C-alpha positions as CSV (number, residue, x, y, z in Angstrom):
1,M,73.3,124.1,116.9
2,T,74.5,125.3,120.4
3,H,78.1,125.7,120.5
4,R,79.8,123.8,122.9
5,R,81.0,126.7,125.2
6,H,77.3,126.7,125.8
7,D,76.3,123.4,125.7
8,R,75.2,121.5,128.9
9,N,75.5,118.2,127.7
10,V,79.5,118.2,127.6
11,C,81.7,116.7,130.2
12,G,83.4,119.6,132.3
13,V,86.6,119.6,131.1
14,T,85.1,119.8,127.5
15,A,83.4,122.7,128.6
16,A,86.2,124.6,130.1
17,V,88.8,123.4,126.6
18,A,85.8,125.1,124.7
19,V,86.6,128.2,126.4
20,I,89.7,128.6,125.6
21,E,90.6,126.8,122.7
22,G,92.3,128.2,119.9
23,K,95.6,129.3,119.5
24,W,96.1,132.3,121.6
25,K,93.5,132.6,124.4
26,T,95.4,130.6,127.1
27,T,98.6,132.9,126.0
28,L,96.5,136.0,126.6
29,L,94.8,135.0,129.7
30,W,98.4,134.5,131.1
31,L,99.6,137.8,129.9
32,L,96.3,139.3,131.6
33,E,96.8,137.4,134.9
34,S,99.8,140.4,135.7
35,G,97.4,143.4,135.4
36,P,95.5,144.9,132.6
37,H,96.8,145.9,129.3
38,R,96.0,147.3,126.2
39,P,95.1,145.8,123.0
40,A,98.7,147.2,121.5
41,E,100.8,146.2,124.5
42,L,99.4,142.2,124.3
43,R,100.0,142.7,120.1
44,R,103.3,143.4,120.8
45,R,103.8,140.9,123.4
46,V,102.6,138.0,121.1
47,P,104.8,137.9,117.5
48,G,102.1,137.0,115.0
49,L,99.3,138.1,116.6
50,T,97.1,139.7,114.2
51,E,94.8,142.4,115.4
52,K,91.8,141.2,113.9
53,V,92.3,138.1,115.7
54,L,93.4,139.5,118.7
55,T,90.0,141.4,118.8
56,Q,87.8,138.7,118.4
57,A,89.7,136.4,120.9
58,L,89.1,139.3,123.4
59,R,85.6,139.4,122.3
60,E,84.9,135.4,122.6
61,M,87.0,135.9,126.3
62,E,84.7,139.2,127.4
63,A,81.7,136.9,126.0
64,D,82.4,134.4,128.3
65,G,82.5,136.5,130.9
66,L,86.9,135.9,131.5
67,V,87.9,139.3,130.4
68,D,86.6,143.1,131.2
69,R,86.9,145.7,128.8
70,R,87.0,149.0,129.7
71,V,86.8,151.9,127.6
72,Y,88.1,155.5,129.3
73,D,86.8,159.0,127.7
74,V,89.9,160.5,126.8
75,L,91.3,161.6,123.4
76,P,93.3,159.1,121.9
77,P,90.6,156.7,123.0
78,K,92.1,154.2,125.7
79,T,90.8,150.8,126.1
80,E,92.3,148.4,128.6
81,Y,91.4,144.7,129.7
82,S,91.5,142.4,132.6
83,L,90.7,139.5,134.0
84,T,87.3,139.2,135.7
85,A,87.0,136.9,138.8
86,F,86.0,134.3,136.8
87,G,88.4,134.4,134.0
88,R,91.5,134.5,137.2
89,D,89.4,131.3,138.5
90,L,90.3,129.6,135.1
91,A,93.9,130.6,135.7
92,E,94.2,129.3,138.9
93,A,92.4,126.2,137.6
94,L,95.0,125.7,134.6
95,S,97.8,126.4,136.4
96,P,98.4,122.6,137.8
97,L,98.0,121.5,134.2
98,S,100.5,124.2,133.1
99,D,102.6,122.1,135.4
100,W,101.9,119.2,134.0
101,G,102.7,120.7,130.3
102,H,106.7,121.6,131.6
103,R,106.8,118.7,133.0
104,R,106.2,117.4,129.5
105,L,108.5,119.6,127.9
106,E,111.4,118.7,130.3
107,R,110.8,115.0,129.8
108,L,110.8,115.2,126.1
109,A,113.9,117.6,126.0
110,G,115.3,114.4,128.3
111,A,114.4,112.1,125.4
112,E,116.0,114.3,122.9
113,S,119.1,114.8,124.5
114,A,119.3,110.8,125.4
115,E,119.1,110.1,121.6
116,I,121.2,112.8,120.8
117,R,124.0,110.6,123.2
118,A,123.2,107.3,121.6
119,A,123.7,108.4,118.1
120,S,127.0,109.4,118.7
């Protein structure tokens, strides 16, 4: 069975969402936009993200061509992840969706404020 990330018979939005689905990938993409990060840095910046899940998400993102993994030949071992050009393209494409999401949250906050005022 072909996974949705590789299925050519789906709409483009479905193919894109399949690459970033999951709880942490969009957050990791957002963090990596600022430059390379070591895995421990990413874990510190994302409360609740376990090492196992971080490793799995980064491996999937690497397999999808979104991130580059660089291992330095030093002791102790040092690994950094950064966005590839393809990953930066995705981050740029998601920017309008992010803007829409923020507008939605503001709208929800406004509706909650109106409900609170009406209940008072």
